[in-house]
N, C-alpha and C positions, 0 to 999 in steps of 0.2 A: 214500435221503434226498438232497436237493439244496438248496443255498442259492444264490440267484441275485439279480441286480438286475433289476428290470423294465425298466430303461433299456437293458440289454444283451441281454435274452432276449425273443424274440417271444411274444405270447400263444399262438400256435399251438404253439410248442415246449413251453411250460409245460403246455398241455392234453395234448400227446402224453405227457409225463412222467407226468402224473396218470393217464392211461388205462393206463399200464404199471404203476401201483401205486406210483409214486415220490412220497413226501411232499415237498412243496416249501415252502420258507420264503424270505422276502425280506429283504434289507438294502438300504439306500439306495444304497450303492456298495460295490463289491468291487475292491481294487487288483489282484488276480490271481485266476486260477482254480486250484483245487487238487483233485487226485484222489489218494486213497490206496487201494491195492489189495493184497490178500493179506497185509496187515499187514507188508509188507516193501518196498513200492515207493511212490514219490511222484512225481507229475507236476505241475509248475507250468506254468501257461500265462499269458503276459503279452501284452497288446496293445501294439502300437507306438503311441506318443503321437499321431502325425499321420496314421496310416492304420489300416485295419481288419485289417492283417496281424498274425499272432500268432507268438510264439516260445515253444517248449516246452522244458523241461528235465526229464529223467527221471533220478531217482536211486534206486538200490536200496540201502536201508539200513534195517534193522529199527528202530533207535533213532530215526531221523528220522521214519519212518512212525508210530511210537508217539507222538512229540511232535506231529505234524501231526493225528493222530486227536484228541488232546486239544484242539488249536487249533480243529478243526472242531466239536467238542462245545461249546466256548465260543461260537463264532459261531452255532451252532444255537440255543443258549439265548437269545442276543440277537436273533436274526432273528424276523420277524413272520410269522404265518400270514395268508393271504388266502383268500377263498372264490372 
């Protein structure tokens, strides 16, 4: 599952995800990118305000991962499907 903003993600990338079986939903804007893996690690990715460069923070903490999974689920519910 992936939540993205069509402003930040190219149509080609979205199609690539769909071909790989990833369900994609959209929000108008996302303040940062979030990945949760193995229910114990979280990666936050922020873009610099004036450039296209990104900064990432990786935290391994089971409780944080649990909370971010819940946050993702809430965003997923609010996000819209597109065809």
